[in-house]
N, C-alpha and C positions, 0 to 999 in steps of 0.2 A: 644365476642371474633371477634379479627379482622381478616380479610382476609389474609393468607399468600401471599404476592405479589410473591413469587417463586415458588409456587404451580405449578406443570406440570401436567395437567389432562392426559395427553397422558401414564404417568407412573403408574397411578392408577391402581392396581391389578395386577400388576406385581410380581412375586414372587422374592423372596430375594436371591441374589447370590452376590458374589465378585464382578464380572464385572458389574452387574447391580447398586451394591451400589456405586462403583468408579464412574460410568456415572453419577449418581444422585447427587454425590457430585461435579463433576468437572462442570456440566452443569450449565447455568444461565438462570434464567427466565427473564420475563418483569422486569425491574428494573425504578422506576420512581424517577427522580432526574433532577435540572436543569443542563444544560451544553451548551457551546458556539456551540455546534453542531446543534442547532436550526436555526444557523444563516448561511449564506452562507460562501463559504470558504475565501473570501476576507476579511470579518470582521474578521473571526477568526484570519487571519496572522496579521491583525492591533493589535488585542488584545495579541497576542504572541509578537509582537514588543514592546508595551508598557510594557509587562512583562519584557522582555528581558532590556530594557532600566532602569527600576526601580531597577533591581537586579545589573545590573553593575554600576549604580550611588550609590547604597548602599554600594557597596563594596570599594569605592573610596571615600565616604563622610567623612568628618572630621568637624562635628559640625551640626548644624541645616540647615534645607531646606530652605535656603535662596538663593537670587540670587547670593550672593558674592560667595557661596559654591558651588552650583549647576551647574551655568551656564559655569564656567571654564570647569567642568568635562564633560559636554554635548559636548561642542566643541573638547575636547581631544579625546572623543569617536567617533566623527565623522571624524576628521582629523586620527585617527589611522584606520580608515575603519572598526570600530568593528561595527557600525550602519550606515545605508546608507541615513539618514536624520536627520536634526537637530530640534528636538520639542523644543519649548519655556520651560524655567525652569519652568514657572508656571504651565504648562500642566504636566511636569514630577512630580512636587511635587503633583498636584491633582491626578495624575495616584497613587503615593505612599501612599496617604492617603486613597485613596478607596481601594487599594488593602490590606492593613493593617486591614481592617474592619473584613473581614471573609477569607483572604488569598484564594480567590476564583479568577480563571481567568476570570468568568463572569462578574464580576464588572468592568473590562476594556473594555468592549465591549461597543462601541457607537453605538446604535441601528439608531441613526439619522445620522450616517456618510455617507458621499456621496462619490463616487469614486474619489481618488486622486492619481495622479502618484507620483511615488517617485522622489525625487531630481534627475536631471540628469546634465550632464556638461552644458547644456544650461541655467541653473540657475545662472551661474557665469557670463556669459556675453551675450550680443546680437549679439556680432562679428561673424557671420556665416563664415566668411573667417577664422578666427582663429580656430575654431572649426574643420572646414574641415582640415585645415593644420594638427592640433592635431592628429586627429583620421586616416589621410591617411599617414602620416610620423612618428609622434613620438609615437603614441598608438598602435605600431604593433611589432610582434616578430623580425622584423628586426632592431628594436631599433634605428631609425635614430636619429642624434643627434640635439640638439635645434637649431643650426646654420643652418643645413640642412633644418629644418622644417619652420625657418624663412623665408628664401629664398624661399622655395615653397610659404610661407604665401604671399609674395611681389609679385611674380608671379602670382598668382591667382587674386589680385586686380588688377594688370597691364592689364590682359587680361580682366577682367570684366570692367574696366575704357575705354578701346580702343571699346569694343563692345556697352557700353552705355554710350556715350557721355551727357546725361541729367541725370545720375544717377552716380555720381562721389563718390569715397570712398577712404579716406585717411588712409594709413597705419600708425599703431602705430610705436614708435621708437624700436630699438633692446633691449633697457634696459626694457622697459615697456612690450614687448613680452617676455623677460626672467621672469618678475617679474610673469606674467601671468601663466607661465609653474609651477614656484615655486609653485603658489597658489593650484595647481591641487591636488585633494587627492593623498596621496602616496598610499595608497591600490590599487585604481583604476589603477594608473600607473603601478604599478608592476604587477598586474594581467593582464593588456594588453600586457605587454613589456615581462614578465618572465613566467607568466602562473600562474593559480590557486594555485599550490602546494606551489610554492615559496612565493607568496602573502599571503596565509594563514599561513605558517610557520613563515612569518617575523612579521606579525602585530596579530597574535593571542593573545588573552587575556591571560596572565600567572600570575598567583597567588602564592605566596609563600607558601611552605608546613607549615601549622599550626597545633599546637599539639591539639588534641581533647579532649572536656571536658565531652562528654557523649556518650553513645552508641548510635549508628546509626546516629551519627552526620556527619560523614565522611566515606563513604565506597567505597573501591577500587575493580574495577572490569578489569578482563583481560581474555584472551582466550590462549590456547595452545593445541598442539596435544602431546598427552601423548606418551611416549617412550614404546608402549606396544601395541601387536598384540593380538587381541580377536578373538573368535570363536563364529559361531552362534549358537544360543540355540539348533535348531532342526537338522539343516545339520551338525553341529559339523566340519565346514570348516572355514579356516581363512577368516576374514572380512577386517581388516585393523587397522589402528590406530585412536582411537577416539578423538575428541576434547571435551576439557572440559572449561567451563566457570564457572568462581569462582569469589566470592565476600568475601571480608574480611573487617569487622569493625576496623578502626584505634584505636579506645579507647580500646577495649578489646583484640584485635588480633584474635577473634574468626572467624572461616569460617561460615558464616551465610547463605550460601546458594551456590549452584553450578548447573550446567546442563552439561549433558554427551550426545553427539550424533556423529554421523558419518559424518554429513554435516557440512560445513565449517562455520566459524564466519558469523553470520546475526543478523539482528534485531531480529528474532524469538528467537534466542540462549540468547541474551539479555533479551528479555521479558520474558522467562521461567524461566532464572536464577534470576531475580529480582522479581518474583512472590514467587519462592521458598524461596527467603531470607525474605521477607516481610511478608508472611501469617506464620501461626501456622505449626508446624511439626507433629502434632497430629496424622493424617492418615499416615504419613510416617514412624512414629515409630510403628503404628501397623501393618504394613506391614512385619517390620523386629523386631519381639518381641524379638530375642535375643540379640538386643542392650541393654546394661545395664544401660547407663546414658541418661539423658535428653537432649533435643536438644532445650531451651527455645528460641533461638534467632528469633526474629520478629520485627515486626514495621515499622513505615515510615521511609525511609532514607531521609535526611536532604539534603547531598550533595553527588552525585555519580561521584567519580574521574575516569576518562576514559582516554584511549590513543587517537590517532588520527585516528582509523580505519574507513574505510566507513561506517560499521554498526553504529557507534555511531554519526555520522553526519546526520543522517536520519531523516527525516521530521516526521516519525512515532515516534522516540524516543523523539525529540523536542516537540511535541504536548502531548505525555503521561508524560513526566517529568512536563510540566506545568500544566497540568489538576491536578495531585495529590500533587503539590508544591514541587517536587523535582528539586534541581538544579543540572546541570550537568558541571563539571568542567573538562576542557581538558588540559592534561598534557602537558608541553613543548616536543617537538620532540627533542630526543637524549639526554634527562634528566630522564633517569628512576629512578633515585635515589629520585625523588619527588613524586614517587608512589611505594614504596619499598616493602611493604608488600605483595601485591600481584605479584609482580616480584620475591619475594624471596620463595613464596610458591610452584611455579613450582619448583625449585630445591629440595624443601623439599619432594615432590610428589615421584620423580623420585629417591632420594638416599634413603629414610627411608620407601617407601612403594612399588613403581612400580619395582624397580630393584631386589627385593626378587621373584618377580612372574615368572614362565617360560614362555616365550615368549616376554620377554623384547626386546628392540632394542635401537640403538642409534641414536641421531641426526647427526653424524658425519659419513659419508661413510668410512672414515678410520677405525673407531671403529668396523664397520661390517666385515672386514676382516676375512675370515674363519668362519664365523659365520651366520646360516640362521635362524631367529627367526621364520618364517613361521612353519618350522618342530617342533620347541619346543614350539609353542602355545599350550596351554592346557585349558585355562581358558574361559567359555562361557561368553557373554557379562552380561546376569543376574546375574550370580554369580560374577562377578567382582563389578557390581554395589553394590550388598549386602556388599561385604567387603570393597567398598569403603565408604559407610555408616558408617559402624563399625570403620574405621581408623578415619573419620572425626568427628564422635561423641564421641566414647570411648578414643581415643587415643590423636589425635592432639589437639582439645580442652580442654583437660583434663591435659595433660603433661605439666611441667614447660620449659621456653625457655632455651636456652644453658647457659645464663648468670643468670639463675635463679631469674629473676626479676618480672616474670609474669607467671600466669596461665590463659589461655583464658576464661575458663568456670568460675573461680572465678572473675575475673575482670568483665565480663559481670553482674555477680550476685551482685556485689557492685555497678556497675554502674546504674543498674535498680532500686537499692533502692533510690540512690540521685535523678536520673532523669530518670524515666521509659519513653521508647518511646512511641509514638502513636501508637496502634495496630489497626488492620482492623477486623471489627467484623461485622456480620449482613449485612445490605444494603451497607454499607460502604465496606465490603469485595467484595460484589458482582460488586458493581461500579469500584472498583480497578481492577477487572479481565476484565470487559468490556473495561475499558479505555486503558487497555494494548495492545488490539488487535488492528492490522493494521486498518487504516482508508482510505476509498475510498469515492467518492462521486458518485452517480449514478442517471439517470432519473428515475423517475417512470413512466412506461408505462402501457398500458393495460395488458401486460404479467407478470406485477410486475417489480422486480429489477432482472437486469443480470449483474454478475459478473465472469468474464474467461468463458464466454459461457454458465453459469449455470443459470437457471431462478430460482428465488425465488418469492413466492407469498403467499397470505394469506387473509383470509376475512375481516381482520383488515385494509390491504392496499386497498382491494376494497372500504371498507366504507369511509377510507380517501380519496380516489380520488372522491367518489360521493359527498362529503359535504364541500370539501375544495378546493376551486380553487387555480391555481398556483400564486405565487408572481405577482405583476404588472411587466410588461415588460418580462415575460417568459411564454414559451409554456408549460412547464412541471415542476413539481416539481423535484428539485436537493436535494436528501436526502443523509445524511451522513449513511455510512453503515460500521459494524465492524464485521469482521469475524475471528473466531479462526482459526489459521493456522493448528491445528491438527484435524479438522472436518469442511468439507466443505458442509456438508448436511444442515446447516441451517446458518443463520447471522443475526444480530443484526441491525434494522434499527430504526434510531431515528426519531419520529414523532413529529414536532414542536408543533403542536397543542397540543397534550397530554403531552409533555415535559417528555417523557419516552422513553426508547427502547422496541421494540417489537421484540420477536423471530419469524423468519419468515423461513419455511422449504423450502428446495430445491423441485421445480416440476419438473425437467430435469428427462427424463427416459433414457438418453444414457446409465449411468453406475449405479451401486449400490454405492450409494455415503456415506452410514452411517459409520463414524469411519475413512472415508478416508481423508488424510491430503492434504494439497494443493500441496504438492511436489509430493505424489503418484497420485493425479488426473492429474497433468501435465504429469507424465511419461505415463499414462493409455491412456491420449488423444493422445500423441505422437505416442503410439503403434498403436493405432487404426487407427490414419491417415496413418500409413505407411502400415497397413494391407489394408486399402481402396486403396491407390497408387499403392499397388501390385497387386492386384485383379482387377484394372481396365485396361479394354481392349481400350487403346486409338486409336490404329490403326482402330479396329471396329467402335468406335464412329466416328473418323473422316471420313471413309468411309459413314457411315449411313447419318452424316451431308452432306456430298457431295450429295449423292442420293437424300436426301430430298430438296435441294437447287435446284437441276436439274429439279425435279419434279414440284417444285414451279414456276422454270422459264417455263417450258412447259405450265403450267396452266394459268400463266398471257400472255403468247404469245397468246395462243389459245382464252382466253377471248378478246383481242384485235382485233383478226381476225374475229371470229364468232360474229354475231350479236344475243345478248340475247334477248329472248322473256320477255316481262315484264307482265307474267302471274299471275292473281290473285290467291291466295291460293296455292302457290307452296308447302309451308310448311305442310298443311294438305295433300296434295297429297303424299308428302314423307312419312308422317306417314302412310297414308293408304297404299301404296304399300310396307312399310316395310323396308325403308333404314336404317340399324343399322351395329353395329360392328360384328354381329353374321352371316350375309348373304351377298351375293354378287349382290344384287338386285339393279339397277340403273334405272334412267327414260328411258334410251335407250333400256334395255332390255324390260321393261314393254310396252313402246312403240312398240317394234316388236311384242310382245304377242298380244297386243289390236289390231294391224293392221291384224295380221293374223285372229283374231277371227273376225273382221271387214269384211275381203274378205269372210270369210265363211259365214256370215251372208247375205252379198250380194249375194253370189252365190246361196244361200237357198231361198231368198226372191225375187231375182229378182232386187234388189234395194240396196242403203247404204247410210250412213249418210255423208253429204258433209262436205267439210273442215270447213265451216263457223259454221256447227252444232257441230262439234267436239270441236272448240273453244269455242262456247257458253256453250257446256257441262262442259269443265274444268272451265269456268268462274264462272259456278254456284255451282262449288264443294266446295267452302269455306263456302257458306252459308249453305249447307247441312252438312258438317262436323262438324260445330260449335254446331249443336244440337245434336251431338252424345254424350254420356255419357262415358266417360273413364273407363276401367276395371281395 
């Protein structure tokens, strides 16, 4: 019998409960698979670039992978600013051949790659005066004209020639200068002169809307705030309007997944909605047994159609989509009709479902006149979530559209019969979940891995440090770390030598971290910092520091004035007389006591110890004390 790679020995012996069952299903244990995360971030970015170029060329290619067909597309992509360097057409063809073998991003990683800088402006010309003038006059938000830039260019050369008679430089003519400016990448020019938003809007890759031929081929995603105020389940007080992230399959028109929360749109909301759409809904249907119909929607998304929100431009989404073979298509700004289904579903939500629930609100302030939704809100969040699942599964996916040309659930069933989607099961399902987690790179230190002031460590990390030296040229291992945003009590660390992720628990003792989300932890930490700040006596600390500084200055001055005796064995003498934090004994006080005893002995014996004998007695003390056993 094979050993279960997802077995968690910490769960062995725990009694069954719904919470424990849900936690055991959601948690992911060590998963072994090859990924690009065993390489450094730079190599991963290069692989992502190759993947991007192959995908873009594939979309525009008409014919075979020949120089005649591929090279013009590469130049076109570069001139449009879609890619920031021009690879050779043979390299792109080779990348495509490698990627087609197993559709794995790892095959595009060049392990022998050396550090290369992306092409910049200096690759176009060696005329430094030209680039100085361009950067200082033309590529600025002031948007200087070409004529002004050319005049500044000539002035730079004139000043240089006057200061360097032996190193004369001849300026190019006006026409040649204008030709150089025309050869500048348009995207870079617009980026520097008008800003990133304008440049991205102008040169973004835009694909025409094409009809899908199978389920999960194209899936649209978007967010909105529902026109409804919900109540807290326990306090029964109004919380606010929740945000919903919805995914719709363009072939069947089914709602394949959604995510509901009170936090604004982010990569985490996209991640949770994609997980809900791609994985099976068995556990979800068991949670709501009164749902009559099945929700069979699952499988790998081939193309995710998104708008231009910041959450869709995140590096985590780019890495996640490339790792699982999912393309991300950005909808043109101002053209919602190219992403019609998900835009229309929000209106359907409000008109057919939300507006019949007490506590509904309106997007327009004019419509709220004379109406207070907070007072009429009656529905707790958990109850609304239950009703929402019933509406999605039993109503929306089952009812025909207004033109009565399609039933989403029926279209999904027909589509699966012809071209069933690739589903995630077993190890692939676990890998899919791990790949969706946000990625950071952290140094492996003696205390382990630290993320957001939380330390994570385990015996496996210690053994890894023992037996695997850092890569050449590095002092520490820089490891890929993935963390579940809903639970900061553990992370998954990729160990290159083992080619697998290992689960590493948190060792920080500041807070109880089990089941605490990243957002909750950040709030807890902020509250604790505020508590410490409020209860800190800054004035008292300042006075104590000043007093300590004054005492240290006095000690330093006395040390310079008084001549210190270099007596042997002073540490042993201090131990003998008992200089410690529990008493006020000092050398001076002991000296007075000894002097009093010496005077008494002198008076009684008629004589005493001379000063030289006293010093000799102290000098011999070190030898005497060394033979005394400590207690």
